[in-house]
TITOR-329665 format. One record per atom (N, C-alpha, C): residue in three letters; x, y, z. Coordinates in steps of 0.02 Angstrom, whole numbers, plus 50000, padded with zeros to 5 digits. Example, Ala and Ser with C-alpha at 12.3 -4.5 7.8 and 13.67 -1.06 7.14 Angstrom:
! TITOR-329665
ALA506604971650390
ALA506154977550390
ALA506604983550390
SER506424988850354
SER506844994750357
SER506455000250394
//
This chain:
! TITOR-329665
MET696466149252280
MET695936148952252
MET695416143852256
THR694876144952274
THR694306138252264
THR694086136952232
LEU693776130452204
LEU693666126352146
LEU693326129452124
LYS692736133252136
LYS692226137852114
LYS692756146452088
GLU692986147652129
GLU693486153952095
GLU694016151952029
LYS694256144652034
LYS694526144151977
LYS694046144851917
MET693586141151921
MET693106138551881
MET692746145251844
THR692526148951906
THR692426157251876
THR692826160751814
ALA693626160251852
ALA694006162351794
ALA694056160451745
CYS694046154151735
CYS694186151951657
CYS693646152351625
LEU692846154551647
LEU692176154851611
LEU692406162751581
GLU692566164551628
GLU692726173751638
GLU693046173851575
GLN693816169751575
GLN694296169851515
GLN693996170351444
ALA693596164151438
ALA693376162151363
ALA692856169251353
VAL692376169951387
VAL692056176251392
VAL692636182351339
GLU692876184151411
GLU693416189951357
GLU693806188451294
ASN694006183951291
ASN694116180451214
ASN693736180351191
ARG693086180851189
ARG692696179551132
ARG692466173651115
GLU692716166751145
GLU692656161351149
GLU691856158051141
ALA691526164451198
ALA690686163351204
ALA690616170051232
ALA689866169551219
ALA689406175551249
ALA689476176351321
GLY689236168551334
GLY688956168151403
GLY689036161951436
LEU689326158851487
LEU689236150251516
LEU688996149451583
ASN688746144851592
ASN688806141051660
ASN688916134051654
LEU689006133051725
LEU689376126551737
LEU689126125051801
LEU688986116251815
LEU688746112851861
LEU689106106951891
VAL689446105451937
VAL689856098951949
VAL689546096452020
LEU689296092252006
LEU689146086252077
LEU689496079952088
ARG689566079152155
ARG689756071652173
ARG689046069852200
ASN688966061452156
ASN688566059152197
ASN687826061752192
GLY687836067052158
GLY687036067852146
GLY686986075352188
LYS687666078752228
LYS687496081952270
LYS687906088252239
PRO687916094352234
PRO688216100052205
PRO688686102052220
LEU689466101452193
LEU689916102452241
LEU690466108852193
CYS689996112552136
CYS690456118952117
CYS689846120352059
TYR689746127652069
TYR689306131852022
TYR689766138852005
ALA689776140451923
ALA690266145551924
ALA689666147051860
GLU689716153451848
GLU689596157151793
GLU689736163851765
ALA689886162951692
ALA690206170751659
ALA689806173551605
GLY689876180551611
GLY689526184151539
GLY688836182851521
TYR688636183051464
TYR687906188151453
TYR687576180851396
ALA686876180951437
ALA686046177251408
ALA686086181651343
ASP686306187951337
ASP685906190351294
ASP686606196551281
ILE687176198351245
ILE687556203751249
ILE687296211551236
GLU686746212751180
GLU686596217651157
GLU686166220751226
SER685856218051274
SER685616220351317
SER685936218651375
GLY686326216651380
GLY686596216151429
GLY686416210251472
LYS686076207051472
LYS685796202651518
LYS686246197751536
LYS686416195651598
LYS686746190751631
LYS686546185051607
ILE687126181151602
ILE686926172351625
ILE686736169451704
ARG686176166551698
ARG685826165451773
ARG686086157551757
ARG685746155851852
ARG685766148551848
ARG685296143251814
ASP684626146951782
ASP684176143951786
ASP684046148751701
SER684626148751677
SER684486151651584
SER684436145051559
ILE684046146951505
ILE683896140251467
ILE684226141351388
PHE684466133051374
PHE685196134351316
PHE684796128751272
ARG684936127851209
ARG684636125151157
ARG685256119251164
LEU685006114751164
LEU685476107951184
LEU685656104351108
TYR685186106451069
TYR685516100350996
TYR685746093951032
SER686326090650994
SER686486085051003
SER686536082351075
GLN686616085251131
GLN686376081351179
GLN685766081151213
THR685346081951161
THR684666081051153
THR684636070651164
LYS685096070751116
LYS685336062851084
LYS685316057451161
PRO685756058451216
PRO685736054751263
PRO685176052351291
VAL684546058451282
VAL683846057551334
VAL683286052051284
THR683766053151218
THR683116047851165
THR683336043751198
ALA684226041051188
ALA684286034351186
ALA684026030651261
ALA684156034951298
ALA683516032451381
ALA683046031551371
ALA682536033951340
ALA681946033251323
ALA681786026651282
ALA682186024951223
ALA682026018851190
ALA682356012951221
MET682756013951294
MET682726011251321
MET682266006551379
ILE681806012051389
ILE681396011051418
ILE680766007551393
LEU680576009651333
LEU680306005351290
LEU680545995851280
ALA681315994451274
ALA681365987951259
ALA681565985951324
GLU681495987651392
GLU681695983851467
GLU680845981551473
ARG680375985051442
ARG679575982851449
ARG679475978451378
GLY679905976351362
GLY679785970151289
GLY679365974351230
GLN679315980851245
GLN678885985051183
GLN679385985951116
LEU679885983251120
LEU680535987851080
LEU681045981851072
ASP681085981651021
ASP681565974251000
ASP682265977650960
LEU682925978951010
LEU683365981950983
LEU683675978250915
GLN683615972150901
GLN683785969850848
GLN683175970050765
ALA682545972750797
ALA682235974150748
ALA682355979050685
GLY682165977550615
GLY682405982350578
GLY681865989150583
VAL682275995550580
VAL681816000750585
VAL681105999850531
ASP681285996850481
ASP680565995050454
ASP680055994150458
MET679955988150511
MET679535985950585
MET679215993250597
TYR679245998950611
TYR679056003150635
TYR678956010950603
LEU679316010250542
LEU679446015250513
LEU679246013050418
PRO678856010950364
PRO678676009650316
PRO679176013050281
GLY679566019150279
GLY679976023350233
GLY680676019250236
PHE680706013850264
PHE681186011650290
PHE681196004050248
ARG680756001750196
ARG680585995250174
ARG680935994550114
ASN681185997450093
ASN681435996650034
ASN682125999750036
PRO682765996650062
PRO683376000350085
PRO683836002450023
ARG684236006050031
ARG684686005549990
ARG685246010250001
VAL685756008549953
VAL686466013449979
VAL686766013749924
VAL686926023949936
VAL687286025049889
VAL688056024049883
LYS688296023549828
LYS689066021249815
LYS689416027949811
PRO690156029149830
PRO690396034749827
PRO690596037749743
ASP690336033149711
ASP690396036049621
ASP689466039249622
GLY688996036749657
GLY688276038849635
GLY687736035949646
GLU688036029649606
GLU687676021149604
GLU687376021249667
ILE686826018049662
ILE686216015849698
ILE686106010749703
VAL686076005049751
VAL685875999649742
VAL685655996149802
PRO685165992149803
PRO684985988749871
PRO685285986849910
ALA685025986449979
ALA685525985650043
ALA685145977850069
PRO685505975550080
PRO685105967150129
PRO684705967650158
ARG684615974250198
ARG683955976250254
ARG684075980350276
ALA683555983150296
ALA683575989950338
ALA684055989950408
PRO683935996950426
PRO684345997550497
PRO684285993850552
TRP684445990750595
TRP684155989150677
TRP684105994950717
VAL683665993250761
VAL683585998950802
VAL684286001050842
SER684655994850852
SER685245995650878
SER685595997750857
GLU685835999450795
GLU686076002750757
GLU685926009850759
LEU685476011550754
LEU685226019750775
LEU685586021350828
LEU685586016250893
LEU685786019150952
LEU686596020150928
GLY686726015050901
GLY687846016350893
GLY687926021250845
MET687606022250796
MET687716027550736
MET687936024250686
THR687736015750681
THR688056011550626
THR687466010450590
SER687096015050577
SER686516013350516
SER686636014250453
GLY686856018550444
GLY687016020950379
GLY686806027450364
LEU686276030150422
LEU686016036550405
LEU686406042950414
CYS686456046850382
CYS686826054050380
CYS686506060750389
TYR687116066650420
TYR686646072050390
TYR686806075450332
PRO686696081350329
PRO686616083150233
PRO687456088850253
ASP687716084350199
ASP688436083950171
ASP688476085150099
ALA689286084950100
ALA689446085750022
ALA689296076249999
ASP689396073750037
ASP689566066850011
ASP688596064649975
PRO688716057949936
PRO688146057049886
PRO687406057949931
ALA687516051849994
ALA687156051150031
ALA686936057550078
GLY687386061450090
GLY687176066150137
GLY686726073050082
LYS686966073050037
LYS686396076149987
LYS685706074749997
TYR685596067149966
TYR685006066249974
TYR684666068650054
ALA684976066050103
ALA684656069050165
ALA684576074950169
GLU685066079250135
GLU684946088050127
GLU684246088350114
SER684076086150037
SER683456087150001
SER682846086150070
VAL682806081350108
VAL682556080550140
VAL682346087050211
PHE682786089150226
PHE682786095450292
PHE682906101650244
VAL683066100850177
VAL682836108150141
VAL682036110650140
GLU681696104450117
GLU680866102750124
GLU680726105250196
GLU680866102250258
GLU680536100850317
GLU680816109950332
GLN681296112150325
GLN681306120550326
GLN680856123650317
ALA680666120550240
ALA680446125750188
ALA679666125050211
GLN679366120050235
GLN678646120350258
GLN678376123250311
ILE679086123150359
ILE679126127450453
ILE679136135350431
ALA679606136450377
ALA679636144050366
ALA679036147950338
ALA678736142450299
ALA677886143050281
ALA677356141750352
GLY677426140550394
GLY676936140350452
GLY676836132950480
GLY677256125950456
GLY677016120950458
GLY677626115750464
GLY677606111250440
GLY678226106950460
GLY677906099050452
MET678146094650426
MET678096086450447
MET678366084850512
GLY677706080050526
GLY677736078250590
GLY678436070550594
THR678566069850661
THR679156066650664
THR679306061450619
VAL678626056550641
VAL678616048650609
VAL678816052950510
GLU678256056950480
GLU678106055750415
GLU679106058850400
PHE679126066250433
PHE680006066650428
PHE680426061850411
CYS680326055050456
CYS680976050450476
CYS680766046750419
ASN680076044650400
ASN680016041750349
ASN680256043650293
GLU680366049050271
GLU680506052750228
GLU681436050750219
LEU681626052450274
LEU682436050550278
LEU682616040650253
GLY681836039250274
GLY681946034150261
GLY681946030750200
LYS681556033150143
LYS681756034250094
LYS682416036050042
GLN682646038350071
GLN683336041850037
GLN683926036250070
PRO684396033150003
PRO684906029050019
PRO685286029950062
LEU685636025550096
LEU685896025950161
LEU686656027150126
ALA687376029850175
ALA687896029250158
ALA688406023250153
PHE687906019050176
PHE688456011850166
PHE687856006450217
LEU688206000050200
LEU687705992650226
LEU687645994850297
PRO687235995350325
PRO687085996450418
PRO687575990550427
GLY687885993750487
GLY688245988450528
GLY688895988350534
THR689255991150452
THR689605990650437
THR690365997150456
ARG690176003350464
ARG690536010250489
ARG689986010050531
TRP690266019050552
TRP689996023450606
TRP690246030250553
ARG689496030350575
ARG689256039850535
ARG688876044750582
TYR688966049850598
TYR688546052350645
TYR688166057950594
GLY687436054350615
GLY686856057750588
GLY686146057150613
THR685696055650575
THR684936056650578
THR684786050350634
SER685226044650641
SER684906040350677
SER684636040850758
ALA684786047250784
ALA684236048750854
ALA683776052050828
ASP683586055150782
ASP683066059550753
ASP682496050550734
VAL682676048150689
VAL682436041250676
VAL682126036750734
LEU682486036350776
LEU682566033950852
LEU681826036750882
GLY681956044550875
GLY681396046850895
GLY680686044050858
ALA680646044850818
ALA680186041950774
ALA679856034450779
VAL680346030150825
VAL680296022650804
VAL679966022650872
ILE680286025350933
ILE679926028450998
ILE679026029150995
GLU679016034850945
GLU678266037450943
GLU678076030550904
ALA678016026850851
ALA677706023650838
ALA677666015650870
ALA678176015050915
ALA678116007650967
ALA677536009851034
SER677786015351022
SER677286017051112
SER676686020051098
GLY676546022651056
GLY675776024551035
GLY675696030651049
LYS676096035751068
LYS676306043351094
LYS676756045851042
SER676496053251057
SER676876057250996
SER677706057451059
PHE678196056351018
PHE678706056951048
PHE678836061951101
ARG678506068851089
ARG678616072151149
ARG678256068851219
GLN677876067951214
GLN677346064951269
GLN677766059251296
PHE677976053451260
PHE678346049151275
PHE678886052351325
LEU679166056251302
LEU679766058051345
LEU679516062551416
LYS678986067551402
LYS678606068651459
LYS678356063451517
ASP677856058551506
ASP677816054951542
ASP678396049751575
GLU678896048951542
GLU679366044451541
GLU679836044951597
LEU680026051451583
LEU680926053351593
LEU680846061451629
LEU680346066551577
LEU680406072251591
LEU680096074751683
ASP679536072251682
ASP679166073351715
ASP679536070251772
PRO679486064251785
PRO679676057651835
PRO680316063051882
LEU680816064451826
LEU681396068451838
LEU681226075751865
GLY680536079251867
GLY680416085451881
GLY681146089351834
MET680916090251774
MET681566091151723
MET680886098251691
ALA680786100751735
ALA680046108451711
ALA680346112651634
ASP680916111451651
ASP681156117551603
ASP681386114751536
THR681266108151543
THR681446103651457
THR680966100051415
ASP681016102951353
ASP680406104051302
ASP680636105151242
PHE680196103951190
PHE680386104751118
PHE680386114751103
TYR679956116851136
TYR680006125651150
TYR679916127351195
VAL680026133551202
VAL680046137051269
VAL679376139451262
PRO678846139951326
PRO678266144051328
PRO678426152251329
GLU677876156551313
GLU678026161951335
GLU678146167451379
GLY677996163451444
GLY678196164151523
GLY678866163751530
LYS679206159251499
LYS679926157551506
LYS680376161051447
ARG680206162651394
ARG680596166151343
ARG681066169551366
ASP681106174351416
ASP681376179551452
ASP682136174051465
ARG682166166451488
ARG682756163551527
ARG683096161751437
LEU682906161451372
LEU683126157051343
LEU683716163751319
VAL684186159651315
VAL684776162651300
VAL684776164651242
THR685126171151207
THR685106172851137
THR685836166951103
CYS685876166851040
CYS686306160251006
CYS686826166650971
TYR687356164850963
TYR687706167150918
TYR688276163550872
ARG688646166350854
ARG688976162450797
ARG689626168150800
ARG690156164450775
ARG690886168850764
ARG690846171150714
VAL691096178950701
VAL691356181850653
VAL692106186150658
PRO692226189550615
PRO692886191850608
PRO692636198150663
GLY693156197250730
GLY692986203250776
GLY692626199450826
GLY692386195350841
GLY691946193250905
GLY691356189250880
LEU690896191650892
LEU690106186350898
LEU689556190450867
GLU689276188650828
GLU688416189450789
GLU687806185650821
PRO687346189850843
PRO686776185650854
PRO686676180450799
PHE686396173450789
PHE686146168650746
PHE685466167150760
GLY684876167250714
GLY684226166450707
GLY683956161650673
GLY684536159450648
GLY684456153250582
GLY684046147650617
MET683986141750556
MET683686135750590
MET684496130950571
HIS684516125450597
HIS684886119350598
HIS684606113050613
LEU684576108750550
LEU684566103750551
LEU683706101850575
ALA683336108550538
ALA682646110050538
ALA682456111750613
VAL682726111150674
VAL682676115150712
VAL683026123450724
GLY682536126150781
GLY682636134750771
GLY682176138950798
ARG681346135050772
ARG681106139050821
ARG680656135550880
TYR680646140950935
TYR680696137150987
TYR680136141451044
ASP679816146150983
ASP679166151151004
ASP678496144750999
ARG678476139350961
ARG677886134950959
ARG677946128850983
LEU677586124350979
LEU677766114050970
LEU678016114350891
PRO678706111250894
PRO678726109550822
PRO678266103950807
ALA678176101950732
ALA677766096650715
ALA678266091550701
PHE678996092850709
PHE679386086950718
PHE679726087350768
GLU679696082650822
GLU680116082050869
GLU680826079550844
SER681146084450860
SER681856079750828
SER682326076650900
GLY682226069650898
GLY682606066750945
GLY683606067350932
GLY683756072350889
GLY684336070850892
GLY684716076750926
ALA684186082650898
ALA684256090250913
ALA683916096550943
GLY683266092450968
GLY682646097450944
GLY682846100451036
LEU682876097551107
LEU682596098851158
LEU683006104351175
VAL682726108551232
VAL683106114151275
VAL682996113551334
SER683366115151384
SER683476113951445
SER684016118951494
THR684156118051559
THR684496120051604
THR684756114851629
LEU685586117951656
LEU685866113051712
LEU685576111551761
GLN685106114151772
GLN684886110551838
GLN684386102151806
ASP683986103351767
ASP683486098651730
ASP684146094251709
TYR684496094551671
TYR685006089651625
TYR685366084951710
SER685566089951768
SER685726086851812
SER685426081551843
ALA684756082351840
ALA684256076751842
ALA684276071351827
PHE684446071751749
PHE684526066251708
PHE684986063651723
ALA685776065551712
ALA686406064751742
ALA686446059551797
THR686056063851864
THR686076058951890
THR685766054051917
MET685156053551868
MET684896046951867
MET685466040151831
LEU685556043051754
LEU686156039251751
LEU686676034751798
LEU686876040251835
LEU687606039951877
LEU687336034651921
ASN686606035151958
ASN686356030852001
ASN686266025051982
GLY686376023251928
GLY686016016151891
GLY685306015851880
GLY685056020951866
GLY684276022151843
GLY684026024451894
GLU684096026051943
GLU683586026552009
GLU683596036052004
TYR683216040552023
TYR682946045152036
TYR682846046852116
HIS683036050852149
HIS682556050452227
HIS682186045752253
GLY682516039152253
GLY682146034852257
GLY681746029352212
GLU681586033952167
GLU681156030952105
GLU681496029052036
ARG681576020852022
ARG681786020151974
ARG681366022251898
ILE681946025051856
ILE681716027451785
ILE681976019951743
LEU682476019551762
LEU682906013651706
LEU682936006851760
SER683226002451731
SER683455997051780
SER684205996951749
GLU684475996051812
GLU685375994751802
GLU685695991051734
ALA685175987051735
ALA685525984051658
ALA685515987751582
SER684745991951589
SER684825997351528
SER685296002151536
VAL685516002351589
VAL685986009751592
VAL686726006451588
ARG686905999851603
ARG687455998551575
ARG687435997851510
TYR686905994851454
TYR686685993451397
TYR687116001551374
LEU686666006651384
LEU686736015051375
LEU687646017451386
ARG687916012751419
ARG688586015551432
ARG689106010751409
SER688826005951381
SER689466001051362
SER689816001451285
PRO690566002051289
PRO690686000851205
PRO690195998051165
ARG690156000251088
ARG689975995551053
ARG690345993750977
LEU690755997550961
LEU690975998750925
LEU691725993650902
ARG691665989450856
ARG692345983950842
ARG692855988550829
PRO693495988050833
PRO693995991650801
PRO693875995050749
GLU693835989950695
GLU693735993550612
GLU693345996150615
VAL692715998250637
VAL692276001950649
VAL692436009650687
ARG692726007350729
ARG692886012150790
ARG693476018050742
ARG693816016750703
ARG694086019050665
ARG693866026250603
ASP693196024250608
ASP692846032250576
ASP692596036750611
MET692826034950696
MET692636041550747
MET693076045950705
TRP692746052550768
TRP693246059650713
TRP693766059050789
ASP694356062150755
ASP694966061350792
ASP695056065450872
ASN694506070950867
ASN694456071850922
ASN694136065650992
LEU693966061450946
LEU693566058451026
LEU694296051151042
GLY694556055051016
GLY695376049351041
GLY695276045651109
GLY695046040051138
GLY695186037151189
GLY694516033951191
TYR694126037751159
TYR693276035951166
TYR692986029751117
ASN692626024151138
ASN692196021651075
ASN691556025551083
TYR691156021751063
TYR690336025751057
TYR689876019651101
GLY689566023751149
GLY689026019951178
GLY688426020251133
CYS687756020451173
CYS687136022951131
CYS687136030351159
LEU687136031951087
LEU687176039751066
LEU687576044951109
MET688266039951134
MET688596046251180
MET689326041851173
ARG689916045251194
ARG690456044651209
ARG690486040251268
VAL691116034451241
VAL691146030751320
VAL692126029751324
CYS692306031051347
CYS693086032251385
CYS693326024351383
ASP693776021651362
ASP694046014951365
ASP694756016351375
MET695146021051357
MET695776021751334
MET696006029051370
PRO695876030851421
PRO695976038151462
PRO696646041351435
GLY697076036251434
GLY697756039751415
GLY697666043551351
ALA697116040551303
ALA697266042851251
ALA696916051251235
CYS696536051751277
CYS695926056551286
CYS696276064951285
GLU696086070551259
GLU696206075651247
GLU696086079851316
CYS695866076651374
CYS695666077451425
CYS695756075151497
LEU696086077251552
LEU695936071051609
LEU695396069851618
THR695576061751644
THR694606058051639
THR694936052051675
GLU694556048451668
GLU694406040151700
GLU694286035951651
ARG694316028751656
ARG694056024651605
ARG693256023351629
ASP692976022551601
ASP692146022751591
ASP691806030151599
GLU692136034651591
GLU691706040951576
GLU691386041251524
TYR690706043751506
TYR690336044151450
TYR690016051351481
GLY689406053551402
GLY689196056551385
GLY689456061251331
TRP689066067751319
TRP688906068851227
TRP688956077151264
ASP688946081351207
ASP688946087251185
ASP688446088251135
GLY688306097551116
GLY687916098851081
GLY688106104651019
TRP687846105350967
TRP688206110050930
TRP688486116550946
LEU688146118651012
LEU688216127651019
LEU688656125651082
GLY688966118651101
GLY689346119651159
GLY689016117251226
THR688506115151230
THR688236111051290
THR688666105651281
TYR688576101451350
TYR689066096951359
TYR688896094551434
PHE688896088451424
PHE688946083351518
PHE689366076651505
ALA689526075551552
ALA689946069451572
ALA689996066451644
ASN689636060051632
ASN689836056251704
ASN690506052751700
LEU690586052351768
LEU691336048651796
LEU691136044851852
PRO690756039651813
PRO690666034751885
PRO691036030551931
GLY691556032951926
GLY692346028551965
GLY692326035852028
SER692216039452000
SER692426047052058
SER691746048352085
GLY691116047852048
GLY690386048852066
GLY690246056852046
ILE690586060551996
ILE690606064251957
ILE690046067451921
THR689916072651911
THR689336074551833
THR689716081451825
PHE689816081551766
PHE690006087851742
PHE689706089251680
LEU689326098151689
LEU688846100251652
LEU689256106751621
LEU689086107951564
LEU689436117651542
LEU688756118751494
ASN688506124151497
ASN688296126251453
ASN688516133251416
GLN688316134151343
GLN688366139351308
GLN688126138751230
ASN687876143651194
ASN687626146551142
ASN687926150251079
VAL688606145151070
VAL688916146950997
VAL688986140450931
THR688756143050886
THR688686138850819
THR689436135350828
ASP689156127750809
ASP689866125450773
ASP690566125950832
THR690236123950902
THR690566123450966
THR690836115350980
GLY690076110050990
GLY690306104751007
GLY690636106351078
THR691406102651090
THR691726101651159
THR692186105851133
ALA692076111351184
ALA692626118651173
ALA693336117651208
ALA693676121251210
ALA694306122951222
ALA694056124551308
VAL693686128651326
VAL693486130251376
VAL693396126351456
THR692976121451397
THR692606114051419
THR693186109751442
ARG693786106251402
ARG694226105151401
ARG694596107251481
ARG694946115751474
ARG695116116451539
ARG694806117851599
CYS694296117451605
CYS693716117251656
CYS693796109751686
ARG693676103751625
ARG693666097151663
ARG694476096451689
ASN695096101051680
ASN695576098551687
ASN695676099851754
ILE695366106351776
ILE695286111151857
ILE695166103651892
LEU694546102051863
LEU693876099951914
LEU694566092451940
ALA694826089551878
ALA695176081651898
ALA695616084651939
ALA696026090651921
ALA696616091951980
ALA696326091352055
GLU695616096452058
GLU695376100552117
GLU694956093552165
ALA694796089952127
ALA694146083752148
ALA694696077052157
GLY695276077552135
GLY695566069952144
GLY695416065252119
LEU695236067052046
LEU695156061551989
LEU695756057751986
//
């Protein structure tokens, strides 16, 4: 069997097992296509099949794009990575921390921009912890405003997050949360452009990422795949909001740097290839080599690294991306210095600099992240491509 046949069979098995509704996958070596495969449905009910140009909701796979945008400003001297976030967002000017018992105490300083990149800011997503409850109140208000036809803008929303107590003193722990969203607002404040416009001017347009945006225009909406969630016996459509994201029929007021973009395999491959090429794409320099090295360098001290999830064994954390520094401890076949990230709905990307490989997989089922089918396909690739 060829690599394409093996990958297709793996994807088809995932659809048959109802792990996913539909998936597509693209592998490149040194920016040139090595394998494309697809299986399943963009919409089960209508029988519409997944295509190469299907548009997927990226959710957290938005984060590496936000990190790259921040580095563009940093290398131009417009953004100081050690500056407090309160320099850009006044909502962070009186930082506080909530203790596990609920007591709120002053924090010695606001998070630094670099701590947004490393998820060591103390910002968190909505959850049952005290800090998570405070964050949840901001998301609940934003979702209510969106449902009513409005919504807070990017800077306003993140200023409200800044008024909530942090989960810990900045820099002392790692916790996955709203750091990338706040970074998007910092980029907006530092650049003088809306976050979306900055991305378009500096990354999306130069890379030819014409299908990547915070919404899907009417003329492209038939290519947006249906989102599903797992239920007993199979999958059912999911049309709700998650992290104040979920309406794609209009430009949102809140342009989420942590979860807001939609994209295609082809579009994201341009971004991934640019990183793999040390910041260049088709002869045009998008980022400096120094910025790319910074993005994919491990950031966490051992005592902070312990906070990372169990399924990230073998990985440290760079700038809004995992970075492999112990391949033997990983749960799939890989190599040192691999980096990338995934999304809530199962989108996934990895660059393997030593082999010149880019691996991209898209799907749209809630609560997925890095799926079993993703690991299986990566292992097929490692065996076939001689990693």
